[in-house]
C-alpha positions as CSV (number, residue, x, y, z in Angstrom):
1,M,-35.9,-97.6,-123.6
2,Q,-33.8,-97.8,-126.8
3,D,-34.7,-101.2,-128.1
4,E,-38.4,-101.1,-127.2
5,Q,-39.8,-104.6,-127.0
6,K,-43.1,-105.8,-125.7
7,V,-43.3,-106.6,-122.1
8,E,-44.7,-110.2,-121.8
9,N,-46.0,-109.9,-118.2
10,I,-46.6,-107.2,-115.6
11,V,-46.0,-108.3,-112.0
12,D,-47.8,-105.9,-109.8
13,T,-46.6,-106.3,-106.2
14,I,-47.7,-102.9,-104.9
15,G,-48.7,-103.3,-101.3
16,L,-46.6,-106.4,-100.8
17,F,-43.3,-106.5,-98.9
18,C,-40.2,-108.5,-98.8
19,P,-39.8,-111.3,-99.8
20,E,-43.0,-111.4,-101.9
21,P,-42.0,-109.1,-104.8
22,V,-38.8,-111.1,-105.4
23,F,-40.7,-114.4,-105.2
24,R,-43.3,-113.3,-107.7
25,L,-40.6,-111.9,-110.0
26,R,-38.7,-115.1,-109.9
27,K,-41.8,-117.2,-110.7
28,A,-42.6,-114.9,-113.7
29,L,-39.0,-115.1,-115.0
30,D,-39.2,-118.9,-114.9
31,K,-42.2,-118.8,-117.2
32,V,-40.8,-116.6,-120.0
33,K,-38.3,-117.5,-122.8
34,V,-34.8,-116.1,-123.1
35,G,-35.1,-112.5,-124.3
36,G,-38.6,-112.1,-122.7
37,R,-39.3,-109.0,-120.7
38,I,-41.2,-108.5,-117.5
39,K,-42.3,-105.3,-115.8
40,L,-42.2,-105.4,-112.0
41,L,-44.2,-102.7,-110.1
42,T,-43.5,-102.4,-106.4
43,D,-43.6,-100.0,-103.5
44,D,-41.4,-102.1,-101.2
45,P,-38.4,-99.9,-100.3
46,A,-36.2,-103.1,-100.0
47,A,-37.1,-104.2,-103.5
48,E,-34.4,-102.3,-105.4
49,E,-31.5,-104.2,-103.6
50,D,-33.4,-107.5,-103.5
51,V,-34.2,-107.4,-107.3
52,K,-30.6,-106.5,-108.1
53,R,-29.3,-109.4,-106.0
54,L,-31.8,-111.9,-107.6
55,L,-30.9,-110.8,-111.1
56,S,-27.2,-110.9,-110.4
57,R,-27.5,-114.6,-109.2
58,R,-29.7,-115.5,-112.2
59,G,-27.8,-113.6,-114.9
60,D,-30.8,-111.6,-116.0
61,R,-30.8,-107.8,-116.3
62,I,-32.7,-104.6,-115.8
63,V,-33.2,-102.8,-119.1
64,D,-35.3,-100.0,-117.7
65,Y,-35.9,-98.5,-114.3
66,E,-38.1,-95.6,-113.2
67,I,-39.5,-94.2,-110.0
68,E,-43.0,-92.7,-110.0
69,G,-43.8,-91.4,-106.6
70,T,-43.3,-94.3,-104.2
71,V,-43.6,-96.9,-107.0
72,L,-40.5,-98.6,-108.5
73,K,-40.9,-99.8,-112.0
74,F,-38.4,-102.3,-113.3
75,T,-38.3,-103.7,-116.8
76,I,-36.3,-106.9,-116.7
77,M,-35.0,-109.1,-119.6
78,K,-34.5,-112.8,-119.1
79,V,-30.9,-113.5,-120.3
80,K,-30.4,-117.2,-119.4
């Protein structure tokens, strides 16, 4: 990640499936200030699309994304 900033919260939803990862991510985003970053860990195959849809509606953005085995790792920045 180019502009490395500290992640304020890690939301570990490994083993949980739709809609739980998105619910937990939304709750975490509601608690951080604009510019804050959250890391979401999930192994839910539907999460990639679900997360993108949520962030599109909210106006927040993915600043880093990696796949490690079956785990998807999103770093998300609160924009609004």
